[in-house]
Structures are given as C-alpha cells and as structure tokens.
Backbone as JSON Lines, residues from 0, in Angstrom:
{"i":0,"aa":"M","n":[-3.99,-16.75,16.09],"ca":[-5.27,-16.51,15.45],"c":[-5.4,-17.5,14.29]}
{"i":1,"aa":"I","n":[-6.58,-18.07,14.16],"ca":[-6.83,-19.07,13.13],"c":[-8.04,-18.67,12.31]}
{"i":2,"aa":"G","n":[-7.96,-18.91,11.01],"ca":[-9.09,-18.66,10.11],"c":[-9.29,-19.86,9.21]}
{"i":3,"aa":"V","n":[-10.52,-20.12,8.85],"ca":[-10.84,-21.24,7.96],"c":[-11.9,-20.8,6.96]}
{"i":4,"aa":"D","n":[-11.84,-21.36,5.76],"ca":[-12.87,-21.08,4.76],"c":[-13.04,-22.32,3.89]}
{"i":5,"aa":"I","n":[-14.25,-22.57,3.49],"ca":[-14.56,-23.69,2.6],"c":[-15.46,-23.17,1.49]}
{"i":6,"aa":"V","n":[-15.19,-23.61,0.26],"ca":[-15.99,-23.17,-0.88],"c":[-16.3,-24.37,-1.78]}
{"i":7,"aa":"K","n":[-17.39,-24.25,-2.47],"ca":[-17.78,-25.27,-3.45],"c":[-17.06,-24.96,-4.77]}
{"i":8,"aa":"I","n":[-16.36,-25.92,-5.31],"ca":[-15.57,-25.73,-6.53],"c":[-16.46,-25.33,-7.7]}
{"i":9,"aa":"E","n":[-17.68,-25.84,-7.74],"ca":[-18.62,-25.53,-8.82],"c":[-18.83,-24.02,-8.97]}
{"i":10,"aa":"R","n":[-18.8,-23.31,-7.86],"ca":[-18.95,-21.85,-7.88],"c":[-17.9,-21.21,-8.79]}
{"i":11,"aa":"F","n":[-16.68,-21.76,-8.79],"ca":[-15.6,-21.19,-9.57],"c":[-15.59,-21.7,-11.01]}
{"i":12,"aa":"E","n":[-16.25,-22.83,-11.25],"ca":[-16.48,-23.26,-12.63],"c":[-17.39,-22.24,-13.31]}
{"i":13,"aa":"K","n":[-18.44,-21.85,-12.61],"ca":[-19.36,-20.84,-13.14],"c":[-18.66,-19.5,-13.32]}
{"i":14,"aa":"F","n":[-17.83,-19.13,-12.35],"ca":[-17.08,-17.87,-12.42],"c":[-16.18,-17.84,-13.65]}
{"i":15,"aa":"L","n":[-15.41,-18.91,-13.87],"ca":[-14.5,-18.97,-15.02],"c":[-15.27,-18.97,-16.33]}
{"i":16,"aa":"N","n":[-16.41,-19.65,-16.38],"ca":[-17.22,-19.66,-17.59],"c":[-17.78,-18.27,-17.89]}
{"i":17,"aa":"R","n":[-18.14,-17.55,-16.85],"ca":[-18.75,-16.22,-17.04],"c":[-17.71,-15.12,-17.32]}
{"i":18,"aa":"F","n":[-16.61,-15.12,-16.54],"ca":[-15.66,-14.01,-16.62],"c":[-14.31,-14.38,-17.24]}
{"i":19,"aa":"G","n":[-14.04,-15.67,-17.37],"ca":[-12.75,-16.1,-17.9],"c":[-11.61,-15.7,-16.97]}
{"i":20,"aa":"T","n":[-10.4,-15.78,-17.49],"ca":[-9.24,-15.47,-16.66],"c":[-9.16,-13.98,-16.33]}
{"i":21,"aa":"K","n":[-9.77,-13.14,-17.12],"ca":[-9.77,-11.7,-16.83],"c":[-10.45,-11.42,-15.49]}
{"i":22,"aa":"G","n":[-11.46,-12.19,-15.16],"ca":[-12.16,-12.01,-13.89],"c":[-11.3,-12.33,-12.68]}
{"i":23,"aa":"L","n":[-10.26,-13.14,-12.88],"ca":[-9.39,-13.5,-11.77],"c":[-8.61,-12.29,-11.24]}
{"i":24,"aa":"E","n":[-8.41,-11.3,-12.09],"ca":[-7.67,-10.1,-11.69],"c":[-8.4,-9.3,-10.61]}
{"i":25,"aa":"R","n":[-9.65,-9.61,-10.37],"ca":[-10.42,-8.93,-9.32],"c":[-9.9,-9.28,-7.92]}
{"i":26,"aa":"F","n":[-9.4,-10.51,-7.76],"ca":[-8.98,-10.93,-6.43],"c":[-7.61,-11.59,-6.37]}
{"i":27,"aa":"L","n":[-6.96,-11.79,-7.51],"ca":[-5.62,-12.37,-7.54],"c":[-4.63,-11.4,-8.16]}
{"i":28,"aa":"T","n":[-3.38,-11.45,-7.68],"ca":[-2.32,-10.67,-8.32],"c":[-1.91,-11.43,-9.58]}
{"i":29,"aa":"K","n":[-1.2,-10.77,-10.47],"ca":[-0.76,-11.43,-11.71],"c":[0.1,-12.65,-11.41]}
{"i":30,"aa":"D","n":[0.91,-12.57,-10.35],"ca":[1.77,-13.7,-9.96],"c":[0.97,-14.89,-9.46]}
{"i":31,"aa":"E","n":[-0.21,-14.66,-8.95],"ca":[-1.02,-15.75,-8.39],"c":[-1.86,-16.47,-9.44]}
{"i":32,"aa":"I","n":[-2.13,-15.85,-10.55],"ca":[-2.99,-16.46,-11.57],"c":[-2.23,-17.62,-12.22]}
{"i":33,"aa":"P","n":[-2.75,-18.84,-12.09],"ca":[-2.06,-20.0,-12.67],"c":[-1.98,-19.92,-14.19]}
{"i":34,"aa":"Q","n":[-0.94,-20.55,-14.75],"ca":[-0.79,-20.6,-16.21],"c":[-2.04,-21.19,-16.86]}
{"i":35,"aa":"K","n":[-2.53,-22.28,-16.28],"ca":[-3.74,-22.93,-16.77],"c":[-4.71,-23.04,-15.6]}
{"i":36,"aa":"P","n":[-5.44,-21.97,-15.33],"ca":[-6.32,-21.98,-14.16],"c":[-7.46,-23.0,-14.29]}
{"i":37,"aa":"T","n":[-7.69,-23.69,-13.19],"ca":[-8.83,-24.6,-13.1],"c":[-9.72,-24.12,-11.97]}
{"i":38,"aa":"A","n":[-10.97,-24.52,-12.01],"ca":[-11.89,-24.14,-10.94],"c":[-11.36,-24.63,-9.59]}
{"i":39,"aa":"K","n":[-10.76,-25.8,-9.58],"ca":[-10.22,-26.38,-8.35],"c":[-9.1,-25.5,-7.77]}
{"i":40,"aa":"S","n":[-8.17,-25.07,-8.61],"ca":[-7.06,-24.25,-8.12],"c":[-7.53,-22.87,-7.69]}
{"i":41,"aa":"I","n":[-8.46,-22.29,-8.42],"ca":[-8.98,-20.97,-8.08],"c":[-9.78,-21.03,-6.78]}
{"i":42,"aa":"A","n":[-10.55,-22.07,-6.59],"ca":[-11.32,-22.23,-5.36],"c":[-10.37,-22.3,-4.16]}
{"i":43,"aa":"G","n":[-9.26,-23.01,-4.3],"ca":[-8.28,-23.1,-3.22],"c":[-7.66,-21.76,-2.89]}
{"i":44,"aa":"L","n":[-7.36,-20.96,-3.91],"ca":[-6.79,-19.63,-3.69],"c":[-7.79,-18.72,-2.98]}
{"i":45,"aa":"W","n":[-9.04,-18.77,-3.44],"ca":[-10.09,-17.95,-2.81],"c":[-10.24,-18.32,-1.33]}
{"i":46,"aa":"A","n":[-10.36,-19.63,-1.07],"ca":[-10.53,-20.09,0.31],"c":[-9.33,-19.67,1.16]}
{"i":47,"aa":"A","n":[-8.14,-19.74,0.6],"ca":[-6.93,-19.36,1.34],"c":[-6.96,-17.88,1.72]}
{"i":48,"aa":"K","n":[-7.31,-17.03,0.77],"ca":[-7.35,-15.59,1.07],"c":[-8.42,-15.27,2.12]}
{"i":49,"aa":"E","n":[-9.55,-15.91,2.02],"ca":[-10.61,-15.7,3.01],"c":[-10.15,-16.19,4.39]}
{"i":50,"aa":"A","n":[-9.5,-17.35,4.44],"ca":[-9.03,-17.89,5.71],"c":[-7.99,-16.96,6.35]}
{"i":51,"aa":"V","n":[-7.1,-16.41,5.55],"ca":[-6.08,-15.48,6.07],"c":[-6.75,-14.24,6.65]}
{"i":52,"aa":"A","n":[-7.7,-13.67,5.91],"ca":[-8.39,-12.46,6.39],"c":[-9.15,-12.75,7.69]}
{"i":53,"aa":"K","n":[-9.73,-13.92,7.8],"ca":[-10.44,-14.3,9.03],"c":[-9.45,-14.48,10.18]}
{"i":54,"aa":"A","n":[-8.26,-15.04,9.9],"ca":[-7.25,-15.2,10.94],"c":[-6.78,-13.84,11.46]}
{"i":55,"aa":"L","n":[-6.75,-12.85,10.58],"ca":[-6.41,-11.49,11.01],"c":[-7.5,-10.89,11.89]}
{"i":56,"aa":"G","n":[-8.71,-11.41,11.73],"ca":[-9.84,-10.89,12.49],"c":[-10.56,-9.77,11.77]}
{"i":57,"aa":"T","n":[-10.23,-9.56,10.5],"ca":[-10.83,-8.46,9.75],"c":[-11.83,-8.94,8.7]}
{"i":58,"aa":"G","n":[-11.61,-10.13,8.16],"ca":[-12.34,-10.53,6.97],"c":[-11.86,-9.67,5.81]}
{"i":59,"aa":"I","n":[-12.38,-9.96,4.63],"ca":[-12.04,-9.14,3.46],"c":[-12.89,-7.88,3.52]}
{"i":60,"aa":"G","n":[-12.24,-6.74,3.44],"ca":[-12.95,-5.47,3.51],"c":[-11.98,-4.31,3.46]}
{"i":61,"aa":"S","n":[-12.32,-3.24,4.14],"ca":[-11.51,-2.02,4.06],"c":[-10.14,-2.16,4.74]}
{"i":62,"aa":"E","n":[-10.04,-2.98,5.78],"ca":[-8.75,-3.15,6.46],"c":[-7.81,-4.1,5.73]}
{"i":63,"aa":"C","n":[-8.39,-5.07,5.04],"ca":[-7.6,-6.09,4.35],"c":[-8.34,-6.51,3.08]}
{"i":64,"aa":"G","n":[-7.77,-6.18,1.94],"ca":[-8.37,-6.56,0.67],"c":[-7.73,-7.82,0.11]}
{"i":65,"aa":"F","n":[-8.36,-8.4,-0.9],"ca":[-7.84,-9.61,-1.52],"c":[-6.38,-9.46,-1.96]}
{"i":66,"aa":"K","n":[-6.04,-8.32,-2.5],"ca":[-4.69,-8.14,-3.04],"c":[-3.67,-7.75,-1.97]}
{"i":67,"aa":"D","n":[-4.12,-7.6,-0.72],"ca":[-3.18,-7.41,0.4],"c":[-2.59,-8.75,0.85]}
{"i":68,"aa":"I","n":[-3.15,-9.83,0.33],"ca":[-2.73,-11.19,0.67],"c":[-2.2,-11.84,-0.6]}
{"i":69,"aa":"K","n":[-0.99,-12.37,-0.54],"ca":[-0.42,-13.05,-1.69],"c":[-0.17,-14.52,-1.33]}
{"i":70,"aa":"I","n":[-0.74,-15.42,-2.13],"ca":[-0.58,-16.85,-1.92],"c":[0.5,-17.34,-2.89]}
{"i":71,"aa":"Y","n":[1.4,-18.16,-2.38],"ca":[2.46,-18.72,-3.21],"c":[2.86,-20.08,-2.65]}
{"i":72,"aa":"K","n":[3.75,-20.78,-3.36],"ca":[4.24,-22.08,-2.9],"c":[5.73,-21.97,-2.59]}
{"i":73,"aa":"D","n":[6.15,-22.7,-1.55],"ca":[7.57,-22.72,-1.24],"c":[8.28,-23.72,-2.17]}
{"i":74,"aa":"K","n":[9.56,-23.94,-1.96],"ca":[10.35,-24.81,-2.84],"c":[9.84,-26.25,-2.86]}
{"i":75,"aa":"K","n":[9.18,-26.66,-1.79],"ca":[8.64,-28.02,-1.72],"c":[7.21,-28.11,-2.22]}
{"i":76,"aa":"G","n":[6.64,-26.97,-2.62],"ca":[5.27,-26.96,-3.13],"c":[4.21,-26.71,-2.09]}
{"i":77,"aa":"A","n":[4.62,-26.43,-0.85],"ca":[3.65,-26.17,0.22],"c":[3.11,-24.75,0.1]}
{"i":78,"aa":"P","n":[1.82,-24.56,0.36],"ca":[1.25,-23.21,0.26],"c":[1.74,-22.3,1.38]}
{"i":79,"aa":"K","n":[1.98,-21.07,1.02],"ca":[2.42,-20.02,1.96],"c":[1.67,-18.75,1.6]}
{"i":80,"aa":"F","n":[1.73,-17.76,2.49],"ca":[1.16,-16.46,2.14],"c":[2.02,-15.35,2.72]}
{"i":81,"aa":"S","n":[1.93,-14.22,2.06],"ca":[2.56,-13.01,2.58],"c":[1.49,-11.94,2.62]}
{"i":82,"aa":"L","n":[1.71,-10.96,3.48],"ca":[0.76,-9.87,3.65],"c":[1.42,-8.55,3.31]}
{"i":83,"aa":"H","n":[0.61,-7.59,2.96],"ca":[1.1,-6.24,2.71],"c":[1.88,-5.8,3.96]}
{"i":84,"aa":"P","n":[3.03,-5.16,3.77],"ca":[3.85,-4.74,4.92],"c":[3.09,-3.92,5.98]}
{"i":85,"aa":"D","n":[2.13,-3.12,5.56],"ca":[1.34,-2.35,6.53],"c":[0.58,-3.27,7.49]}
{"i":86,"aa":"L","n":[0.05,-4.38,6.96],"ca":[-0.68,-5.33,7.8],"c":[0.27,-6.05,8.75]}
{"i":87,"aa":"V","n":[1.44,-6.41,8.25],"ca":[2.43,-7.09,9.09],"c":[2.79,-6.2,10.28]}
{"i":88,"aa":"Q","n":[2.99,-4.94,10.0],"ca":[3.34,-3.99,11.07],"c":[2.15,-3.75,12.01]}
{"i":89,"aa":"R","n":[0.99,-3.47,11.45],"ca":[-0.19,-3.15,12.26],"c":[-0.55,-4.28,13.22]}
{"i":90,"aa":"Y","n":[-0.41,-5.53,12.77],"ca":[-0.79,-6.67,13.59],"c":[0.4,-7.36,14.25]}
{"i":91,"aa":"S","n":[1.58,-6.79,14.12],"ca":[2.8,-7.34,14.74],"c":[2.96,-8.82,14.44]}
{"i":92,"aa":"I","n":[2.87,-9.18,13.17],"ca":[2.89,-10.58,12.77],"c":[4.3,-11.15,12.86]}
{"i":93,"aa":"K","n":[4.4,-12.29,13.56],"ca":[5.69,-12.95,13.75],"c":[5.83,-14.19,12.85]}
{"i":94,"aa":"D","n":[4.74,-14.94,12.67],"ca":[4.82,-16.19,11.92],"c":[3.46,-16.51,11.32]}
{"i":95,"aa":"T","n":[3.47,-17.26,10.22],"ca":[2.22,-17.63,9.55],"c":[2.29,-19.07,9.07]}
{"i":96,"aa":"S","n":[1.13,-19.64,8.83],"ca":[1.03,-20.99,8.3],"c":[-0.26,-21.1,7.49]}
{"i":97,"aa":"L","n":[-0.22,-21.92,6.44],"ca":[-1.38,-22.07,5.57],"c":[-1.48,-23.51,5.08]}
{"i":98,"aa":"S","n":[-2.7,-24.03,5.05],"ca":[-2.97,-25.34,4.47],"c":[-4.18,-25.2,3.56]}
{"i":99,"aa":"I","n":[-4.07,-25.78,2.38],"ca":[-5.17,-25.8,1.4],"c":[-5.42,-27.25,1.02]}
{"i":100,"aa":"S","n":[-6.69,-27.65,0.98],"ca":[-7.02,-29.02,0.61],"c":[-8.26,-29.04,-0.27]}
{"i":101,"aa":"H","n":[-8.34,-30.06,-1.09],"ca":[-9.49,-30.25,-1.98],"c":[-10.01,-31.67,-1.78]}
{"i":102,"aa":"D","n":[-11.34,-31.8,-1.76],"ca":[-11.95,-33.12,-1.68],"c":[-13.3,-33.06,-2.36]}
{"i":103,"aa":"G","n":[-13.44,-33.86,-3.38],"ca":[-14.71,-33.9,-4.1],"c":[-15.11,-32.54,-4.63]}
{"i":104,"aa":"E","n":[-16.21,-32.02,-4.15],"ca":[-16.77,-30.76,-4.63],"c":[-16.27,-29.54,-3.89]}
{"i":105,"aa":"Y","n":[-15.34,-29.72,-2.93],"ca":[-14.98,-28.61,-2.05],"c":[-13.48,-28.33,-2.0]}
{"i":106,"aa":"A","n":[-13.17,-27.07,-1.72],"ca":[-11.81,-26.64,-1.4],"c":[-11.89,-25.98,-0.02]}
{"i":107,"aa":"I","n":[-10.91,-26.27,0.82],"ca":[-10.88,-25.7,2.16],"c":[-9.47,-25.19,2.44]}
{"i":108,"aa":"A","n":[-9.4,-24.14,3.23],"ca":[-8.11,-23.6,3.63],"c":[-8.16,-23.22,5.11]}
{"i":109,"aa":"V","n":[-7.03,-23.41,5.78],"ca":[-6.87,-23.01,7.17],"c":[-5.6,-22.17,7.26]}
{"i":110,"aa":"A","n":[-5.71,-21.01,7.88],"ca":[-4.57,-20.12,8.05],"c":[-4.36,-19.86,9.53]}
{"i":111,"aa":"A","n":[-3.1,-19.82,9.93],"ca":[-2.76,-19.48,11.3],"c":[-1.77,-18.31,11.27]}
{"i":112,"aa":"I","n":[-1.99,-17.37,12.16],"ca":[-1.13,-16.2,12.26],"c":[-0.73,-16.01,13.72]}
{"i":113,"aa":"E","n":[0.58,-15.91,13.93],"ca":[1.1,-15.62,15.27],"c":[1.47,-14.15,15.32]}
{"i":114,"aa":"S","n":[0.94,-13.48,16.3],"ca":[1.15,-12.04,16.46],"c":[1.82,-11.76,17.8]}
{"i":115,"aa":"A","n":[2.7,-10.75,17.8],"ca":[3.36,-10.37,19.05],"c":[2.39,-9.68,19.99]}
{"i":116,"aa":"A","n":[1.38,-9.04,19.42],"ca":[0.38,-8.33,20.23],"c":[-0.98,-8.51,19.59]}
{"i":117,"aa":"R","n":[-1.98,-8.66,20.38],"ca":[-3.36,-8.79,19.88],"c":[-3.87,-7.43,19.48]}
{"i":118,"aa":"H","n":[-4.37,-7.32,18.25],"ca":[-4.92,-6.06,17.74],"c":[-6.39,-5.97,18.12]}
{"i":119,"aa":"E","n":[-6.77,-4.91,18.74],"ca":[-8.17,-4.7,19.1],"c":[-8.69,-3.5,18.33]}
{"i":120,"aa":"S","n":[-9.84,-3.66,17.73],"ca":[-10.45,-2.55,16.97],"c":[-11.26,-1.65,17.85]}
C-alpha cells in the first residue's frame, strides 16, 4: 500500500506565526517537535503523517490519528515511521518505508506499507 501527500510550505509559515510551537502539539508528539522548528520541517512532518495514513487506507480520522504515527530519523538521518501497536496488529504490518522531500514552495512525502493481509472495512 502506498500513500503520498504534498503541501505548500507557506501554509506552515502561517500556522507557526498564528499558533507558535504550542500549536504543533495538535499533531506532533513531543519527540517529533524539532528544537528549532521551521515551516519547511513542519510541512515535511505533516506530509509524512498524511502519506502514512493514506497508505493504511484510512486517512487521518477515527481509525488513525496524527499521534498514532511517529516520524523519526534513523542513524543515517533517513526518515522512518512507527505506528501505534494496535494499528500494526490490525493491519498485519510487516515492513514500512518513508521518503520526505522539499523543493521550492513544497514538501512531499511518500509512504509504503507492506501488510501480511489486506484489511477491508
């Protein structure tokens, strides 16, 4: 299953100006909030979480919330994600992959999830 999301970085400049770092707690865990958040980094995190939820086939909502997805970097700095254990079990997740990129005014993320069984609603 594959999910993709693209966002305009300017949207998160406005978000940070309006809500500051306190607003980030709405969709990021404390571990995910960068020491010095920029609109570019926040846009990438948002796009990543949306892409993961789309790869699950749920989108962000009652089955999968923003905080059910945790974005982090591995030892080499590559983006990774983990899911709430209930989601891993429910969707029989075997493997995951994530890519985040920025270009000009946009941030994009692509997530891939390998499942042992296809979940049907």
